[in-house]
N, C-alpha and C positions, 0 to 999 in steps of 0.2 A: 424387602428387594433382596432378589438373589445375587450371591457372590459374583457370579458371571457379569450379571449387568452392573453392579459395582466396579468390578473392573474395568469394564469398557467406558464408564463414565470418568473413572479415576485417569484412564490412558489419556483423556482429553486435558488435564491439567499438566503445565508443564514448569519445571522449576530449572532456571539456568543461573548459576551464579553472576554472569555478567550483564544477564539481562533484567532490567527493570529492579535492580537492586537485589536480587535473588527471590523477589517475590513470587508465589504462584501465578502463572498465567495460563490463559486458555490456549490450547492447541500450538504452543510455542510464538503466538502473536504477542504484541505489546498490549495485551488487555488483561490486566489483572483481575484476579477472582474476586478480591476484596472491592472492585468497582461493581461487579454484578451484585453483591450482597449488600453493597449501600444503597443501589437502586432499589433493591426490593425491600430492603429496611424502610426506605423511605416511602413505601406505598406503590411504588410503579409495578404494573403488571407486565406479566410476561410478554405478552403481545405489544406493549410500548416499548420495551426494551429492546425486542427484536426488529421494531419499527425503527427506532431511532438508529439502532448499530445492526445495520444488515449484514455486518461481518461474522456477527453471532448466529448460532442456531440453537434450537429450542434444548437438545441435549448439553449445550455448553452451561446452560443456566443448571440444569439439574446436576450436572457435574460440579458446578460450583457450590450449590447446596449440600451434595454428598461430600465434598472436600472438607466443607465448614462442619457438618456434623461429625465427621469423623475425626478432625483434629479438635475439637472441642471436648470430645469424648475421652480422648488421651491427655487432655490438659488438667492441671490441678489450679484452681482459681483460690487464690489467698484473699481473703477480706481484712482489710486494716481498719481498724475502729479511729 
């Protein structure tokens, strides 16, 4: 994915301290990025998500995935035994 495309997608992600507990949301709406990721993880298809949540756009789903990928690549995971 090109840098410009990544920037355009990430511009859809909003983090406001007073909204949704500071969790990242889509386009300043009260729709958390995590909710999109949970729906995808549960096996929902993009088309179903968009049908059930008409406030969302296809690029919002791509933005959520891009945000998650960039966030996890910057994280350190510690495994405890």
